[in-house]
OpenMM code with the backbone's topology and positions (N, CA, C; nanometers):
from openmm import Vec3, app, unit

residues = "MET ASP GLN GLN THR GLU ILE GLU ILE GLN ALA ALA ALA PHE ARG ARG LEU GLN GLU HIS LEU MET LYS ASP ARG THR ASP VAL GLN ASN ILE ASP LEU MET ASN LEU ALA GLY PHE CYS ARG ASN CYS LEU ALA ARG TRP TYR GLN GLU ALA ALA ALA GLU GLN GLY ILE GLU LEU GLY LYS ILE GLU ALA ARG GLU LYS TYR TYR GLY MET THR MET ASP ASP TRP LYS SER LYS TYR GLN THR ASP ALA ASN PRO GLU LYS GLN ALA ALA PHE GLU VAL ALA PHE LYS GLU ASN VAL THR ASP LYS SER".split()
positions = [
    Vec3(-7.2151, 6.2125, 17.3193),
    Vec3(-7.3339, 6.2546, 17.2746),
    Vec3(-7.4382, 6.2399, 17.1624),
    Vec3(-7.5238, 6.1195, 17.1418),
    Vec3(-7.6464, 6.1291, 17.0546),
    Vec3(-7.6930, 6.2927, 17.0140),
    Vec3(-7.7444, 6.2343, 16.8949),
    Vec3(-7.7529, 6.4364, 16.8249),
    Vec3(-7.9181, 6.4847, 16.9014),
    Vec3(-8.0027, 6.3579, 16.9283),
    Vec3(-8.1502, 6.4216, 17.0216),
    Vec3(-8.0929, 6.4329, 17.1208),
    Vec3(-8.0202, 6.3774, 17.1596),
    Vec3(-7.9842, 6.4347, 17.3058),
    Vec3(-7.9261, 6.5268, 17.3633),
    Vec3(-7.8365, 6.6080, 17.2316),
    Vec3(-7.7817, 6.7394, 17.2434),
    Vec3(-7.9389, 6.8246, 17.1695),
    Vec3(-7.9818, 6.8297, 17.1170),
    Vec3(-8.0849, 6.8958, 17.0905),
    Vec3(-8.2380, 6.9115, 17.2027),
    Vec3(-8.2216, 6.8305, 17.2762),
    Vec3(-8.3200, 6.7943, 17.4019),
    Vec3(-8.2272, 6.8761, 17.4692),
    Vec3(-8.0662, 6.9057, 17.4693),
    Vec3(-8.0109, 7.0244, 17.5993),
    Vec3(-8.0125, 7.1061, 17.5302),
    Vec3(-8.0138, 7.1480, 17.4532),
    Vec3(-8.0009, 7.3219, 17.4032),
    Vec3(-8.1612, 7.3116, 17.4153),
    Vec3(-8.2771, 7.2727, 17.4229),
    Vec3(-8.4106, 7.2842, 17.4143),
    Vec3(-8.3839, 7.3207, 17.5702),
    Vec3(-8.4227, 7.2338, 17.6821),
    Vec3(-8.3611, 7.2666, 17.7822),
    Vec3(-8.2770, 7.3658, 17.8443),
    Vec3(-8.1739, 7.3930, 17.8022),
    Vec3(-8.0656, 7.5995, 17.8040),
    Vec3(-8.2135, 7.6985, 17.7582),
    Vec3(-8.1965, 7.6748, 17.6706),
    Vec3(-8.3094, 7.7924, 17.5787),
    Vec3(-8.4171, 7.7534, 17.6627),
    Vec3(-8.4551, 7.6682, 17.7572),
    Vec3(-8.6419, 7.7049, 17.8152),
    Vec3(-8.5607, 7.8014, 17.9398),
    Vec3(-8.4784, 7.7606, 17.9468),
    Vec3(-8.4187, 7.8032, 18.1053),
    Vec3(-8.3460, 7.9766, 18.0554),
    Vec3(-8.3399, 8.0119, 17.9711),
    Vec3(-8.2965, 8.1219, 17.9138),
    Vec3(-8.4104, 8.1821, 17.9505),
    Vec3(-8.4953, 8.1619, 17.8510),
    Vec3(-8.6153, 8.2544, 17.8259),
    Vec3(-8.7285, 8.2401, 18.0089),
    Vec3(-8.7260, 8.1837, 18.0027),
    Vec3(-8.7357, 8.1827, 18.1885),
    Vec3(-8.6698, 8.2624, 18.3316),
    Vec3(-8.5284, 8.2689, 18.2798),
    Vec3(-8.4501, 8.4165, 18.3053),
    Vec3(-8.5042, 8.5044, 18.3053),
    Vec3(-8.4911, 8.5842, 18.1756),
    Vec3(-8.5864, 8.6656, 18.0865),
    Vec3(-8.7345, 8.6984, 18.1212),
    Vec3(-8.8040, 8.6244, 18.1488),
    Vec3(-8.9031, 8.6222, 18.1637),
    Vec3(-8.9402, 8.6147, 18.3011),
    Vec3(-8.9121, 8.5237, 18.3822),
    Vec3(-8.9274, 8.6184, 18.5265),
    Vec3(-8.8608, 8.6120, 18.6344),
    Vec3(-8.7407, 8.5876, 18.5719),
    Vec3(-8.6159, 8.6331, 18.7131),
    Vec3(-8.5721, 8.7434, 18.7207),
    Vec3(-8.5257, 8.7596, 18.5196),
    Vec3(-8.4994, 8.9317, 18.4959),
    Vec3(-8.5603, 9.0133, 18.4417),
    Vec3(-8.6577, 8.9840, 18.4941),
    Vec3(-8.7387, 9.1398, 18.4601),
    Vec3(-8.7063, 9.3013, 18.4286),
    Vec3(-8.6293, 9.2959, 18.5340),
    Vec3(-8.5719, 9.4549, 18.5294),
    Vec3(-8.4826, 9.4655, 18.4200),
    Vec3(-8.4269, 9.3755, 18.3431),
    Vec3(-8.4146, 9.3719, 18.2667),
    Vec3(-8.4158, 9.4049, 18.1490),
    Vec3(-8.4011, 9.5436, 18.0519),
    Vec3(-8.4169, 9.5654, 17.9821),
    Vec3(-8.4166, 9.5921, 17.8905),
    Vec3(-8.4791, 9.5696, 17.7698),
    Vec3(-8.4491, 9.5128, 17.5907),
    Vec3(-8.3646, 9.5778, 17.5590),
    Vec3(-8.3639, 9.7170, 17.6158),
    Vec3(-8.2633, 9.8185, 17.4717),
    Vec3(-8.1341, 9.8217, 17.5476),
    Vec3(-8.1392, 9.7483, 17.7190),
    Vec3(-7.9949, 9.7015, 17.7898),
    Vec3(-7.9440, 9.5934, 17.7288),
    Vec3(-8.0202, 9.5091, 17.6980),
    Vec3(-7.9701, 9.3436, 17.5977),
    Vec3(-7.9263, 9.3707, 17.4903),
    Vec3(-8.0121, 9.4694, 17.4110),
    Vec3(-7.9897, 9.4888, 17.2613),
    Vec3(-7.8216, 9.5814, 17.3152),
    Vec3(-7.8167, 9.6691, 17.3400),
    Vec3(-7.6899, 9.7481, 17.3555),
    Vec3(-7.5897, 9.6711, 17.3802),
    Vec3(-7.6146, 9.5589, 17.5061),
    Vec3(-7.4663, 9.5132, 17.4999),
    Vec3(-7.4370, 9.3584, 17.4844),
    Vec3(-7.5964, 9.3025, 17.4080),
    Vec3(-7.5473, 9.1620, 17.3358),
    Vec3(-7.6080, 9.1709, 17.2304),
    Vec3(-7.6340, 9.1981, 17.1751),
    Vec3(-7.7327, 9.2630, 17.0496),
    Vec3(-7.8166, 9.1956, 17.0351),
    Vec3(-7.8888, 9.1672, 17.0984),
    Vec3(-8.0326, 9.0557, 17.0680),
    Vec3(-8.0782, 9.1228, 17.2507),
    Vec3(-8.1858, 9.1247, 17.2333),
    Vec3(-8.3614, 9.1342, 17.3453),
    Vec3(-8.4353, 9.0482, 17.3156),
    Vec3(-8.5554, 9.0513, 17.4065),
    Vec3(-8.6809, 8.9532, 17.4413),
    Vec3(-8.7473, 8.9564, 17.2537),
    Vec3(-8.7138, 9.0390, 17.1449),
    Vec3(-8.7607, 9.1071, 17.0293),
    Vec3(-8.6749, 8.9746, 16.9498),
    Vec3(-8.5844, 9.0048, 16.9966),
    Vec3(-8.5159, 8.9308, 16.8510),
    Vec3(-8.5011, 8.7879, 16.9286),
    Vec3(-8.5352, 8.7017, 17.0277),
    Vec3(-8.5265, 8.5799, 17.0900),
    Vec3(-8.6871, 8.5476, 17.0519),
    Vec3(-8.8055, 8.6325, 17.0166),
    Vec3(-8.8835, 8.5897, 16.9962),
    Vec3(-8.9317, 8.5450, 16.8460),
    Vec3(-8.8512, 8.6761, 16.7668),
    Vec3(-8.8534, 8.6195, 16.6305),
    Vec3(-8.7897, 8.4915, 16.5913),
    Vec3(-8.6798, 8.5038, 16.6563),
    Vec3(-8.5635, 8.3628, 16.6113),
    Vec3(-8.6453, 8.2776, 16.6281),
    Vec3(-8.7167, 8.2382, 16.7588),
    Vec3(-8.8068, 8.1515, 16.7829),
    Vec3(-8.9020, 8.1203, 16.6344),
    Vec3(-8.9951, 8.2238, 16.5889),
    Vec3(-9.1073, 8.2214, 16.4943),
    Vec3(-9.0612, 8.2001, 16.3490),
    Vec3(-8.8969, 8.2397, 16.3243),
    Vec3(-8.8605, 8.1912, 16.2276),
    Vec3(-8.7739, 8.0141, 16.2045),
    Vec3(-8.7478, 7.9555, 16.3560),
    Vec3(-8.7834, 7.8613, 16.3884),
    Vec3(-8.9006, 7.8105, 16.3231),
    Vec3(-8.9935, 7.8162, 16.3840),
    Vec3(-9.1342, 7.7463, 16.3762),
    Vec3(-9.1375, 7.7788, 16.2004),
    Vec3(-9.1624, 7.8915, 16.1151),
    Vec3(-9.1342, 7.8591, 16.0133),
    Vec3(-9.0985, 7.7639, 15.9075),
    Vec3(-8.9337, 7.7386, 16.0108),
    Vec3(-8.8792, 7.6529, 15.8984),
    Vec3(-8.9153, 7.5454, 15.9510),
    Vec3(-9.0167, 7.4917, 16.0155),
    Vec3(-9.0413, 7.3088, 16.0434),
    Vec3(-9.1992, 7.3342, 15.9338),
    Vec3(-9.2563, 7.4806, 15.8960),
    Vec3(-9.3978, 7.4604, 15.8605),
    Vec3(-9.4672, 7.5188, 15.8977),
    Vec3(-9.4983, 7.6020, 16.0920),
    Vec3(-9.5564, 7.6139, 16.1421),
    Vec3(-9.5728, 7.8079, 16.1158),
    Vec3(-9.6381, 7.8139, 16.1367),
    Vec3(-9.6589, 8.0049, 16.0787),
    Vec3(-9.7633, 8.0468, 16.2107),
    Vec3(-9.6546, 8.1388, 16.2677),
    Vec3(-9.6843, 8.1849, 16.4057),
    Vec3(-9.6820, 8.3670, 16.3785),
    Vec3(-9.7544, 8.4464, 16.4354),
    Vec3(-9.7557, 8.5765, 16.4114),
    Vec3(-9.6137, 8.5880, 16.4620),
    Vec3(-9.6261, 8.7441, 16.4570),
    Vec3(-9.4801, 8.7983, 16.5210),
    Vec3(-9.5798, 8.8720, 16.7030),
    Vec3(-9.6897, 8.8529, 16.7115),
    Vec3(-9.7560, 8.9008, 16.8292),
    Vec3(-9.7373, 8.7500, 16.9214),
    Vec3(-9.8110, 8.6706, 16.8062),
    Vec3(-9.8211, 8.5344, 16.9490),
    Vec3(-9.6475, 8.5104, 16.9417),
    Vec3(-9.6053, 8.5050, 16.8870),
    Vec3(-9.4094, 8.4423, 16.8703),
    Vec3(-9.3398, 8.5051, 17.0617),
    Vec3(-9.4131, 8.6714, 17.0226),
    Vec3(-9.3868, 8.7896, 17.1869),
    Vec3(-9.4412, 8.7060, 17.2596),
    Vec3(-9.5805, 8.6663, 17.2517),
    Vec3(-9.6643, 8.6386, 17.3709),
    Vec3(-9.5814, 8.5247, 17.4412),
    Vec3(-9.5579, 8.3660, 17.3460),
    Vec3(-9.5071, 8.3213, 17.4245),
    Vec3(-9.3691, 8.3262, 17.4620),
    Vec3(-9.2693, 8.4511, 17.4264),
    Vec3(-9.1166, 8.4816, 17.4613),
    Vec3(-9.1663, 8.5510, 17.5900),
    Vec3(-9.2912, 8.6687, 17.5919),
    Vec3(-9.2727, 8.7645, 17.7522),
    Vec3(-9.3465, 8.6670, 17.8350),
    Vec3(-9.4487, 8.5981, 17.7926),
    Vec3(-9.4672, 8.4854, 17.8896),
    Vec3(-9.6541, 8.6133, 17.8979),
    Vec3(-9.6632, 8.7205, 17.8313),
    Vec3(-9.7920, 8.8357, 17.8208),
    Vec3(-9.7843, 8.9157, 17.6840),
    Vec3(-9.8769, 8.9243, 17.6714),
    Vec3(-9.9044, 9.0911, 17.5568),
    Vec3(-9.7559, 9.1792, 17.5998),
    Vec3(-9.7716, 9.2095, 17.5256),
    Vec3(-9.6149, 9.3239, 17.4789),
    Vec3(-9.6664, 9.4465, 17.5604),
    Vec3(-9.8469, 9.5226, 17.6048),
    Vec3(-9.8249, 9.6241, 17.6481),
    Vec3(-9.8442, 9.5669, 17.7735),
    Vec3(-9.8796, 9.4152, 17.8294),
    Vec3(-9.9134, 9.4149, 18.0040),
    Vec3(-9.7394, 9.4153, 18.0070),
    Vec3(-9.6452, 9.3810, 17.9363),
    Vec3(-9.4943, 9.3414, 17.9723),
    Vec3(-9.4513, 9.5519, 17.9525),
    Vec3(-9.4886, 9.6157, 17.8760),
    Vec3(-9.4378, 9.7050, 17.9414),
    Vec3(-9.4607, 9.7901, 17.9928),
    Vec3(-9.6013, 9.7758, 18.0482),
    Vec3(-9.6690, 9.8802, 18.1557),
    Vec3(-9.6050, 9.7915, 18.2664),
    Vec3(-9.5679, 9.6525, 18.3042),
    Vec3(-9.5246, 9.6281, 18.4147),
    Vec3(-9.4356, 9.6540, 18.4167),
    Vec3(-9.2954, 9.6366, 18.3697),
    Vec3(-9.1951, 9.6485, 18.3119),
    Vec3(-9.1080, 9.6970, 18.2304),
    Vec3(-9.1804, 9.7940, 18.2041),
    Vec3(-9.0691, 9.9304, 18.0660),
    Vec3(-9.0631, 10.0183, 18.1176),
    Vec3(-8.9235, 10.0378, 18.1447),
    Vec3(-8.8888, 10.2119, 18.2234),
    Vec3(-8.8305, 10.2900, 18.0542),
    Vec3(-8.8754, 10.4347, 18.0744),
    Vec3(-8.7712, 10.4973, 17.9420),
    Vec3(-8.6794, 10.4578, 17.9482),
    Vec3(-8.6187, 10.5126, 17.8454),
    Vec3(-8.4181, 10.5006, 17.7713),
    Vec3(-8.4108, 10.6309, 17.7859),
    Vec3(-8.2878, 10.6910, 17.8664),
    Vec3(-8.2091, 10.7998, 17.8571),
    Vec3(-8.2047, 10.8092, 17.6867),
    Vec3(-8.1608, 10.9669, 17.6636),
    Vec3(-8.0792, 10.9306, 17.5133),
    Vec3(-7.9550, 10.9026, 17.4903),
    Vec3(-7.8813, 10.8759, 17.5966),
    Vec3(-7.7892, 10.8206, 17.5460),
    Vec3(-7.7870, 10.6497, 17.5118),
    Vec3(-7.8957, 10.5411, 17.5768),
    Vec3(-7.9531, 10.4417, 17.5229),
    Vec3(-8.0105, 10.4354, 17.4128),
    Vec3(-8.1110, 10.5078, 17.3724),
    Vec3(-8.1849, 10.5218, 17.2578),
    Vec3(-8.0784, 10.5771, 17.1562),
    Vec3(-7.9376, 10.6233, 17.1720),
    Vec3(-7.8691, 10.6763, 17.0733),
    Vec3(-7.7784, 10.4956, 16.9981),
    Vec3(-7.7400, 10.4332, 17.1545),
    Vec3(-7.6795, 10.2936, 17.1432),
    Vec3(-7.7316, 10.1961, 17.1222),
    Vec3(-7.9147, 10.2430, 17.0496),
    Vec3(-7.9641, 10.1328, 17.0536),
    Vec3(-7.9679, 10.1365, 16.8938),
    Vec3(-8.0035, 10.2334, 16.8115),
    Vec3(-7.9520, 10.2808, 16.7147),
    Vec3(-7.8802, 10.2088, 16.6026),
    Vec3(-7.7790, 10.2059, 16.6821),
    Vec3(-7.6181, 10.1569, 16.6596),
    Vec3(-7.6397, 9.9777, 16.6667),
    Vec3(-7.6556, 9.9849, 16.7730),
    Vec3(-7.6695, 9.8506, 16.7572),
    Vec3(-7.8095, 9.7390, 16.7085),
    Vec3(-7.9357, 9.8246, 16.6763),
    Vec3(-8.0323, 9.7682, 16.6206),
    Vec3(-7.9206, 9.7662, 16.4736),
    Vec3(-7.8904, 9.8423, 16.4533),
    Vec3(-7.8630, 9.8578, 16.2719),
    Vec3(-7.7652, 9.7992, 16.2730),
    Vec3(-7.6914, 9.7371, 16.3488),
    Vec3(-7.5332, 9.6514, 16.3534),
    Vec3(-7.6057, 9.4996, 16.3640),
    Vec3(-7.6917, 9.4854, 16.3919),
    Vec3(-7.7335, 9.3608, 16.4235),
    Vec3(-7.8514, 9.2750, 16.3966),
    Vec3(-7.9813, 9.3791, 16.3523),
    Vec3(-8.0887, 9.3260, 16.3267),
    Vec3(-8.1058, 9.3571, 16.1964),
    Vec3(-8.0913, 9.4862, 16.1514),
    Vec3(-8.1363, 9.4905, 16.0172),
    Vec3(-8.0182, 9.4597, 15.9357),
    Vec3(-8.1375, 9.4065, 15.8254),
    Vec3(-8.0580, 9.3647, 15.6972),
    Vec3(-7.9569, 9.4546, 15.6750),
    Vec3(-7.7988, 9.3443, 15.6880),
    Vec3(-7.6488, 9.4191, 15.5902),
    Vec3(-7.6268, 9.3703, 15.4583),
    Vec3(-7.6809, 9.3143, 15.3832),
    Vec3(-7.7678, 9.3340, 15.2450),
    Vec3(-7.7615, 9.4159, 15.1548),
] * unit.nanometer
topology = app.Topology()
chain = topology.addChain("A")
for resn in residues:
    res = topology.addResidue(resn, chain)
    for name in ("N", "CA", "C"):
        topology.addAtom(name, app.Element.getBySymbol(name[0]), res)
C-alpha cells in the first residue's frame, strides 16, 4: 500500500471513530472511556488540535472540542453527560494522572 492511500485509510478510520462516539454511542461517558482506555473525547479533540498545530494551523481548545463533539461542550453535557459516582471519579483521577498529565 502506498503512503497516501495509508494516510487516507487512517483518516477514514479516525472519522468513523469520531462519528461512532459523536452519534452512535452518546451513552458512553467520557469518564468511562478514560477509566477503561486511558483517553476520552477531550483527549481526541486535544490530539486533533495538536495535529493541526503541527501543520501550522491554530485551533483553539473550544473549537477543537466542538469539531469533535459536533456541538458545544455545554450542549453535549446537558444532552448526554450523567453524574459520576465517587468510585468512577477516583478511578478517573488515577487514569488522568497516568495518561494525560505531563509525566516528565
